[in-house]
A tleap script that builds the chain and sets N, CA, C and O, in Angstrom:
source leaprc.protein.ff14SB
mol = sequence {
  NMET PRO GLU VAL SER PRO GLY ALA THR ARG
  ASN GLN PHE ARG ALA ALA LYS LEU ALA PHE
  ALA LYS LYS GLY MET ARG ALA ALA ARG SER
  ARG GLY GLY LEU GLU LEU ALA MET THR ILE
  LEU LYS TRP ALA LEU ILE PHE LEU LEU VAL
  SER ILE VAL ALA GLY VAL LEU GLY PHE THR
  GLY ILE SER ALA ALA SER ALA ASP ILE ALA
  ARG PHE LEU PHE TYR VAL PHE VAL VAL ILE
  PHE LEU VAL LEU LEU ILE LEU GLY LEU THR
  ILE PHE ARG CALA
}
set mol.1.N position { 8.879 13.817 -9.424 }
set mol.1.CA position { 7.518 14.221 -9.690 }
set mol.1.C position { 7.539 15.345 -10.709 }
set mol.1.O position { 8.454 16.168 -10.675 }
set mol.2.N position { 6.569 15.417 -11.618 }
set mol.2.CA position { 6.533 16.479 -12.613 }
set mol.2.C position { 6.450 17.845 -11.946 }
set mol.2.O position { 5.917 17.999 -10.847 }
set mol.3.N position { 6.994 18.825 -12.647 }
set mol.3.CA position { 7.012 20.188 -12.114 }
set mol.3.C position { 5.608 20.771 -12.105 }
set mol.3.O position { 4.883 20.691 -13.097 }
set mol.4.N position { 5.236 21.356 -10.984 }
set mol.4.CA position { 3.963 22.049 -10.835 }
set mol.4.C position { 4.267 23.387 -10.208 }
set mol.4.O position { 4.944 23.466 -9.183 }
set mol.5.N position { 3.760 24.453 -10.834 }
set mol.5.CA position { 4.047 25.797 -10.324 }
set mol.5.C position { 3.342 26.019 -8.995 }
set mol.5.O position { 2.339 25.367 -8.708 }
set mol.6.N position { 3.865 26.947 -8.169 }
set mol.6.CA position { 3.265 27.178 -6.855 }
set mol.6.C position { 1.806 27.620 -6.922 }
set mol.6.O position { 1.040 27.341 -6.000 }
set mol.7.N position { 1.409 28.304 -7.991 }
set mol.7.CA position { 0.034 28.783 -8.098 }
set mol.7.C position { -0.873 27.817 -8.845 }
set mol.7.O position { -1.949 28.212 -9.293 }
set mol.8.N position { -0.471 26.578 -8.988 }
set mol.8.CA position { -1.252 25.601 -9.750 }
set mol.8.C position { -2.549 25.270 -9.028 }
set mol.8.O position { -2.621 25.260 -7.799 }
set mol.9.N position { -3.551 25.005 -9.819 }
set mol.9.CA position { -4.831 24.636 -9.222 }
set mol.9.C position { -4.773 23.205 -8.712 }
set mol.9.O position { -3.844 22.455 -9.010 }
set mol.10.N position { -5.758 22.857 -7.961 }
set mol.10.CA position { -5.821 21.521 -7.395 }
set mol.10.C position { -5.892 20.455 -8.486 }
set mol.10.O position { -5.271 19.399 -8.360 }
set mol.11.N position { -6.653 20.725 -9.568 }
set mol.11.CA position { -6.783 19.754 -10.652 }
set mol.11.C position { -5.467 19.553 -11.390 }
set mol.11.O position { -5.150 18.432 -11.787 }
set mol.12.N position { -4.691 20.627 -11.582 }
set mol.12.CA position { -3.394 20.494 -12.235 }
set mol.12.C position { -2.451 19.640 -11.386 }
set mol.12.O position { -1.707 18.808 -11.906 }
set mol.13.N position { -2.499 19.858 -10.089 }
set mol.13.CA position { -1.661 19.073 -9.200 }
set mol.13.C position { -2.067 17.603 -9.229 }
set mol.13.O position { -1.206 16.724 -9.264 }
set mol.14.N position { -3.368 17.331 -9.216 }
set mol.14.CA position { -3.843 15.956 -9.282 }
set mol.14.C position { -3.422 15.281 -10.590 }
set mol.14.O position { -3.026 14.116 -10.594 }
set mol.15.N position { -3.512 16.023 -11.701 }
set mol.15.CA position { -3.137 15.458 -12.996 }
set mol.15.C position { -1.650 15.111 -13.017 }
set mol.15.O position { -1.267 14.060 -13.529 }
set mol.16.N position { -0.817 15.982 -12.467 }
set mol.16.CA position { 0.621 15.723 -12.435 }
set mol.16.C position { 0.917 14.529 -11.530 }
set mol.16.O position { 1.759 13.692 -11.857 }
set mol.17.N position { 0.230 14.452 -10.401 }
set mol.17.CA position { 0.431 13.346 -9.474 }
set mol.17.C position { -0.007 12.018 -10.101 }
set mol.17.O position { 0.662 11.000 -9.927 }
set mol.18.N position { -1.132 12.029 -10.829 }
set mol.18.CA position { -1.628 10.830 -11.488 }
set mol.18.C position { -0.665 10.375 -12.582 }
set mol.18.O position { -0.418 9.178 -12.728 }
set mol.19.N position { -0.124 11.308 -13.345 }
set mol.19.CA position { 0.841 10.945 -14.394 }
set mol.19.C position { 2.078 10.300 -13.792 }
set mol.19.O position { 2.607 9.330 -14.335 }
set mol.20.N position { 2.533 10.833 -12.684 }
set mol.20.CA position { 3.703 10.265 -12.016 }
set mol.20.C position { 3.399 8.868 -11.496 }
set mol.20.O position { 4.235 7.973 -11.612 }
set mol.21.N position { 2.212 8.667 -10.923 }
set mol.21.CA position { 1.831 7.368 -10.378 }
set mol.21.C position { 1.714 6.327 -11.490 }
set mol.21.O position { 2.147 5.189 -11.315 }
set mol.22.N position { 1.134 6.703 -12.632 }
set mol.22.CA position { 1.004 5.759 -13.744 }
set mol.22.C position { 2.367 5.343 -14.267 }
set mol.22.O position { 2.585 4.174 -14.585 }
set mol.23.N position { 3.288 6.298 -14.356 }
set mol.23.CA position { 4.640 5.982 -14.820 }
set mol.23.C position { 5.308 5.005 -13.855 }
set mol.23.O position { 5.978 4.071 -14.295 }
set mol.24.N position { 5.138 5.203 -12.564 }
set mol.24.CA position { 5.717 4.311 -11.559 }
set mol.24.C position { 5.112 2.922 -11.612 }
set mol.24.O position { 5.827 1.933 -11.449 }
set mol.25.N position { 3.800 2.827 -11.836 }
set mol.25.CA position { 3.147 1.523 -11.912 }
set mol.25.C position { 3.627 0.748 -13.127 }
set mol.25.O position { 3.848 -0.461 -13.047 }
set mol.26.N position { 3.792 1.443 -14.270 }
set mol.26.CA position { 4.277 0.760 -15.464 }
set mol.26.C position { 5.676 0.205 -15.238 }
set mol.26.O position { 5.979 -0.914 -15.651 }
set mol.27.N position { 6.524 0.981 -14.587 }
set mol.27.CA position { 7.896 0.526 -14.333 }
set mol.27.C position { 7.889 -0.651 -13.364 }
set mol.27.O position { 8.648 -1.603 -13.546 }
set mol.28.N position { 7.052 -0.601 -12.346 }
set mol.28.CA position { 6.977 -1.688 -11.369 }
set mol.28.C position { 6.439 -2.961 -12.011 }
set mol.28.O position { 6.905 -4.059 -11.709 }
set mol.29.N position { 5.468 -2.813 -12.888 }
set mol.29.CA position { 4.904 -3.978 -13.559 }
set mol.29.C position { 5.920 -4.633 -14.483 }
set mol.29.O position { 5.973 -5.857 -14.600 }
set mol.30.N position { 6.722 -3.806 -15.134 }
set mol.30.CA position { 7.634 -4.361 -16.130 }
set mol.30.C position { 8.770 -5.156 -15.499 }
set mol.30.O position { 9.353 -6.010 -16.167 }
set mol.31.N position { 9.100 -4.906 -14.246 }
set mol.31.CA position { 10.254 -5.613 -13.690 }
set mol.31.C position { 10.008 -6.273 -12.348 }
set mol.31.O position { 10.771 -7.163 -11.971 }
set mol.32.N position { 8.988 -5.887 -11.613 }
set mol.32.CA position { 8.877 -6.318 -10.226 }
set mol.32.C position { 8.122 -7.585 -9.970 }
set mol.32.O position { 8.733 -8.631 -9.748 }
set mol.33.N position { 6.815 -7.528 -9.994 }
set mol.33.CA position { 5.995 -8.623 -9.518 }
set mol.33.C position { 6.123 -9.905 -10.300 }
set mol.33.O position { 6.233 -10.981 -9.712 }
set mol.34.N position { 6.112 -9.814 -11.614 }
set mol.34.CA position { 6.166 -11.026 -12.419 }
set mol.34.C position { 7.518 -11.715 -12.271 }
set mol.34.O position { 7.590 -12.943 -12.220 }
set mol.35.N position { 8.579 -10.936 -12.204 }
set mol.35.CA position { 9.916 -11.522 -12.030 }
set mol.35.C position { 10.006 -12.251 -10.695 }
set mol.35.O position { 10.576 -13.339 -10.619 }
set mol.36.N position { 9.453 -11.662 -9.654 }
set mol.36.CA position { 9.456 -12.306 -8.343 }
set mol.36.C position { 8.667 -13.606 -8.384 }
set mol.36.O position { 9.107 -14.617 -7.836 }
set mol.37.N position { 7.511 -13.587 -9.025 }
set mol.37.CA position { 6.682 -14.785 -9.095 }
set mol.37.C position { 7.385 -15.889 -9.860 }
set mol.37.O position { 7.327 -17.049 -9.453 }
set mol.38.N position { 8.048 -15.557 -10.959 }
set mol.38.CA position { 8.736 -16.583 -11.731 }
set mol.38.C position { 9.922 -17.149 -10.961 }
set mol.38.O position { 10.212 -18.341 -11.066 }
set mol.39.N position { 10.610 -16.317 -10.192 }
set mol.39.CA position { 11.721 -16.804 -9.386 }
set mol.39.C position { 11.215 -17.777 -8.322 }
set mol.39.O position { 11.839 -18.809 -8.076 }
set mol.40.N position { 10.105 -17.455 -7.703 }
set mol.40.CA position { 9.536 -18.346 -6.689 }
set mol.40.C position { 9.125 -19.671 -7.323 }
set mol.40.O position { 9.340 -20.731 -6.736 }
set mol.41.N position { 8.541 -19.617 -8.505 }
set mol.41.CA position { 8.138 -20.847 -9.181 }
set mol.41.C position { 9.362 -21.692 -9.542 }
set mol.41.O position { 9.324 -22.916 -9.414 }
set mol.42.N position { 10.437 -21.058 -9.988 }
set mol.42.CA position { 11.656 -21.809 -10.305 }
set mol.42.C position { 12.210 -22.502 -9.066 }
set mol.42.O position { 12.623 -23.659 -9.134 }
set mol.43.N position { 12.221 -21.798 -7.931 }
set mol.43.CA position { 12.715 -22.417 -6.698 }
set mol.43.C position { 11.812 -23.556 -6.257 }
set mol.43.O position { 12.294 -24.567 -5.747 }
set mol.44.N position { 10.507 -23.405 -6.446 }
set mol.44.CA position { 9.590 -24.487 -6.095 }
set mol.44.C position { 9.876 -25.725 -6.943 }
set mol.44.O position { 9.867 -26.844 -6.431 }
set mol.45.N position { 10.130 -25.526 -8.233 }
set mol.45.CA position { 10.448 -26.663 -9.097 }
set mol.45.C position { 11.788 -27.290 -8.730 }
set mol.45.O position { 11.938 -28.510 -8.789 }
set mol.46.N position { 12.761 -26.468 -8.352 }
set mol.46.CA position { 14.056 -27.002 -7.929 }
set mol.46.C position { 13.897 -27.874 -6.687 }
set mol.46.O position { 14.445 -28.975 -6.621 }
set mol.47.N position { 13.140 -27.378 -5.696 }
set mol.47.CA position { 12.932 -28.168 -4.484 }
set mol.47.C position { 12.117 -29.431 -4.769 }
set mol.47.O position { 12.320 -30.456 -4.119 }
set mol.48.N position { 11.206 -29.365 -5.728 }
set mol.48.CA position { 10.455 -30.561 -6.109 }
set mol.48.C position { 11.391 -31.612 -6.700 }
set mol.48.O position { 11.292 -32.794 -6.370 }
set mol.49.N position { 12.296 -31.181 -7.569 }
set mol.49.CA position { 13.261 -32.119 -8.150 }
set mol.49.C position { 14.195 -32.697 -7.090 }
set mol.49.O position { 14.515 -33.885 -7.125 }
set mol.50.N position { 14.632 -31.862 -6.148 }
set mol.50.CA position { 15.473 -32.348 -5.048 }
set mol.50.C position { 14.714 -33.387 -4.236 }
set mol.50.O position { 15.282 -34.400 -3.826 }
set mol.51.N position { 13.439 -33.136 -4.007 }
set mol.51.CA position { 12.614 -34.076 -3.248 }
set mol.51.C position { 12.484 -35.413 -3.971 }
set mol.51.O position { 12.582 -36.469 -3.347 }
set mol.52.N position { 12.267 -35.369 -5.274 }
set mol.52.CA position { 12.125 -36.608 -6.041 }
set mol.52.C position { 13.428 -37.403 -6.039 }
set mol.52.O position { 13.431 -38.615 -5.826 }
set mol.53.N position { 14.532 -36.702 -6.281 }
set mol.53.CA position { 15.827 -37.385 -6.315 }
set mol.53.C position { 16.158 -37.960 -4.941 }
set mol.53.O position { 16.630 -39.093 -4.841 }
set mol.54.N position { 15.913 -37.187 -3.882 }
set mol.54.CA position { 16.196 -37.682 -2.535 }
set mol.54.C position { 15.305 -38.883 -2.198 }
set mol.54.O position { 15.753 -39.826 -1.546 }
set mol.55.N position { 14.054 -38.846 -2.639 }
set mol.55.CA position { 13.162 -39.977 -2.388 }
set mol.55.C position { 13.608 -41.232 -3.107 }
set mol.55.O position { 13.547 -42.328 -2.550 }
set mol.56.N position { 14.062 -41.076 -4.358 }
set mol.56.CA position { 14.539 -42.232 -5.126 }
set mol.56.C position { 15.782 -42.829 -4.482 }
set mol.56.O position { 15.957 -44.047 -4.470 }
set mol.57.N position { 16.655 -41.961 -3.942 }
set mol.57.CA position { 17.884 -42.442 -3.327 }
set mol.57.C position { 17.695 -42.917 -1.885 }
set mol.57.O position { 18.632 -43.431 -1.275 }
set mol.58.N position { 16.490 -42.747 -1.339 }
set mol.58.CA position { 16.212 -43.268 -0.005 }
set mol.58.C position { 16.371 -42.271 1.129 }
set mol.58.O position { 16.259 -42.650 2.295 }
set mol.59.N position { 16.624 -41.030 0.825 }
set mol.59.CA position { 16.744 -40.005 1.871 }
set mol.59.C position { 15.356 -39.424 2.148 }
set mol.59.O position { 15.010 -38.349 1.659 }
set mol.60.N position { 14.571 -40.154 2.940 }
set mol.60.CA position { 13.171 -39.768 3.122 }
set mol.60.C position { 13.012 -38.475 3.910 }
set mol.60.O position { 12.083 -37.711 3.648 }
set mol.61.N position { 13.889 -38.214 4.860 }
set mol.61.CA position { 13.791 -36.969 5.636 }
set mol.61.C position { 14.030 -35.745 4.772 }
set mol.61.O position { 13.284 -34.769 4.840 }
set mol.62.N position { 15.076 -35.804 3.959 }
set mol.62.CA position { 15.374 -34.690 3.060 }
set mol.62.C position { 14.279 -34.560 2.007 }
set mol.62.O position { 13.908 -33.453 1.617 }
set mol.63.N position { 13.774 -35.682 1.559 }
set mol.63.CA position { 12.709 -35.669 0.561 }
set mol.63.C position { 11.452 -34.998 1.106 }
set mol.63.O position { 10.840 -34.178 0.421 }
set mol.64.N position { 11.068 -35.337 2.318 }
set mol.64.CA position { 9.868 -34.744 2.913 }
set mol.64.C position { 10.054 -33.249 3.163 }
set mol.64.O position { 9.146 -32.453 2.921 }
set mol.65.N position { 11.238 -32.875 3.651 }
set mol.65.CA position { 11.489 -31.460 3.935 }
set mol.65.C position { 11.485 -30.629 2.661 }
set mol.65.O position { 10.884 -29.556 2.625 }
set mol.66.N position { 12.147 -31.113 1.617 }
set mol.66.CA position { 12.180 -30.342 0.376 }
set mol.66.C position { 10.812 -30.325 -0.313 }
set mol.66.O position { 10.480 -29.357 -0.996 }
set mol.67.N position { 10.020 -31.380 -0.141 }
set mol.67.CA position { 8.662 -31.374 -0.687 }
set mol.67.C position { 7.799 -30.343 0.031 }
set mol.67.O position { 6.987 -29.671 -0.604 }
set mol.68.N position { 7.962 -30.210 1.342 }
set mol.68.CA position { 7.224 -29.184 2.089 }
set mol.68.C position { 7.621 -27.781 1.646 }
set mol.68.O position { 6.766 -26.909 1.489 }
set mol.69.N position { 8.909 -27.567 1.448 }
set mol.69.CA position { 9.380 -26.253 0.979 }
set mol.69.C position { 8.827 -25.970 -0.414 }
set mol.69.O position { 8.376 -24.857 -0.687 }
set mol.70.N position { 8.858 -26.968 -1.298 }
set mol.70.CA position { 8.337 -26.795 -2.658 }
set mol.70.C position { 6.848 -26.473 -2.622 }
set mol.70.O position { 6.381 -25.604 -3.358 }
set mol.71.N position { 6.107 -27.166 -1.776 }
set mol.71.CA position { 4.665 -26.921 -1.659 }
set mol.71.C position { 4.395 -25.503 -1.169 }
set mol.71.O position { 3.523 -24.815 -1.701 }
set mol.72.N position { 5.144 -25.064 -0.153 }
set mol.72.CA position { 4.968 -23.719 0.381 }
set mol.72.C position { 5.277 -22.665 -0.688 }
set mol.72.O position { 4.510 -21.718 -0.868 }
set mol.73.N position { 6.400 -22.831 -1.395 }
set mol.73.CA position { 6.764 -21.858 -2.436 }
set mol.73.C position { 5.747 -21.839 -3.570 }
set mol.73.O position { 5.470 -20.782 -4.137 }
set mol.74.N position { 5.194 -22.989 -3.902 }
set mol.74.CA position { 4.176 -23.032 -4.947 }
set mol.74.C position { 2.927 -22.275 -4.520 }
set mol.74.O position { 2.340 -21.550 -5.324 }
set mol.75.N position { 2.511 -22.431 -3.266 }
set mol.75.CA position { 1.338 -21.697 -2.788 }
set mol.75.C position { 1.597 -20.197 -2.762 }
set mol.75.O position { 0.705 -19.411 -3.082 }
set mol.76.N position { 2.795 -19.793 -2.388 }
set mol.76.CA position { 3.144 -18.373 -2.423 }
set mol.76.C position { 3.078 -17.863 -3.861 }
set mol.76.O position { 2.567 -16.771 -4.109 }
set mol.77.N position { 3.592 -18.651 -4.811 }
set mol.77.CA position { 3.518 -18.281 -6.222 }
set mol.77.C position { 2.071 -18.109 -6.668 }
set mol.77.O position { 1.746 -17.134 -7.345 }
set mol.78.N position { 1.209 -19.033 -6.301 }
set mol.78.CA position { -0.195 -18.956 -6.712 }
set mol.78.C position { -0.850 -17.701 -6.154 }
set mol.78.O position { -1.611 -17.038 -6.860 }
set mol.79.N position { -0.569 -17.368 -4.908 }
set mol.79.CA position { -1.146 -16.169 -4.300 }
set mol.79.C position { -0.663 -14.918 -5.028 }
set mol.79.O position { -1.467 -14.047 -5.358 }
set mol.80.N position { 0.641 -14.822 -5.279 }
set mol.80.CA position { 1.172 -13.657 -5.987 }
set mol.80.C position { 0.593 -13.578 -7.397 }
set mol.80.O position { 0.245 -12.494 -7.865 }
set mol.81.N position { 0.487 -14.710 -8.069 }
set mol.81.CA position { -0.075 -14.735 -9.415 }
set mol.81.C position { -1.520 -14.237 -9.409 }
set mol.81.O position { -1.897 -13.418 -10.248 }
set mol.82.N position { -2.323 -14.723 -8.476 }
set mol.82.CA position { -3.726 -14.306 -8.432 }
set mol.82.C position { -3.871 -12.828 -8.100 }
set mol.82.O position { -4.721 -12.144 -8.669 }
set mol.83.N position { -3.043 -12.330 -7.179 }
set mol.83.CA position { -3.100 -10.907 -6.840 }
set mol.83.C position { -2.737 -10.061 -8.054 }
set mol.83.O position { -3.424 -9.084 -8.351 }
set mol.84.N position { -1.677 -10.418 -8.753 }
set mol.84.CA position { -1.279 -9.659 -9.941 }
set mol.84.C position { -2.315 -9.784 -11.047 }
set mol.84.O position { -2.551 -8.821 -11.776 }
set mol.85.N position { -2.935 -10.942 -11.188 }
set mol.85.CA position { -3.978 -11.118 -12.195 }
set mol.85.C position { -5.176 -10.228 -11.899 }
set mol.85.O position { -5.689 -9.557 -12.794 }
set mol.86.N position { -5.623 -10.218 -10.650 }
set mol.86.CA position { -6.768 -9.392 -10.278 }
set mol.86.C position { -6.434 -7.916 -10.429 }
set mol.86.O position { -7.258 -7.145 -10.922 }
set mol.87.N position { -5.240 -7.510 -10.014 }
set mol.87.CA position { -4.836 -6.116 -10.173 }
set mol.87.C position { -4.710 -5.741 -11.647 }
set mol.87.O position { -5.069 -4.631 -12.040 }
set mol.88.N position { -4.206 -6.652 -12.452 }
set mol.88.CA position { -4.075 -6.384 -13.873 }
set mol.88.C position { -5.416 -6.235 -14.549 }
set mol.88.O position { -5.549 -5.447 -15.485 }
set mol.89.N position { -6.408 -6.970 -14.101 }
set mol.89.CA position { -7.729 -6.879 -14.711 }
set mol.89.C position { -8.552 -5.718 -14.180 }
set mol.89.O position { -9.538 -5.331 -14.806 }
set mol.90.N position { -8.171 -5.153 -13.042 }
set mol.90.CA position { -8.979 -4.077 -12.462 }
set mol.90.C position { -8.213 -2.760 -12.387 }
set mol.90.O position { -8.482 -1.851 -13.173 }
set mol.91.N position { -7.298 -2.643 -11.492 }
set mol.91.CA position { -6.656 -1.361 -11.195 }
set mol.91.C position { -5.714 -0.924 -12.309 }
set mol.91.O position { -5.773 0.223 -12.750 }
set mol.92.N position { -4.848 -1.821 -12.768 }
set mol.92.CA position { -3.824 -1.426 -13.722 }
set mol.92.C position { -4.358 -1.250 -15.133 }
set mol.92.O position { -3.605 -0.863 -16.026 }
set mol.93.N position { -5.626 -1.520 -15.354 }
set mol.93.CA position { -6.197 -1.423 -16.696 }
set mol.93.C position { -6.169 0.010 -17.209 }
set mol.93.O position { -5.985 0.239 -18.404 }
set mol.94.N position { -6.350 0.971 -16.317 }
set mol.94.CA position { -6.373 2.388 -16.720 }
set mol.94.C position { -4.986 2.803 -17.123 }
set mol.94.O position { -4.770 3.955 -17.499 }
savepdb mol mol.pdb
quit
């Protein structure tokens, strides 16, 4: 956290705290949420391909299970994407 002298006013402390929070949000945005969302989407596509290949080869149980996993991961991706989109358009704009 930025240095604030012991006799600092409340506004100075708030300004230092806000600067620290903005720096942390920028760092989190640059590496955290989007990377996680893309990884989830990649795994969803991998499970979708496994499901298709298993279905073509006749392994219907494996095909159904991997399709369910792919569907679940895709929905998780959509939720994370929408949350980050809404946050990007509202809170992180400042």
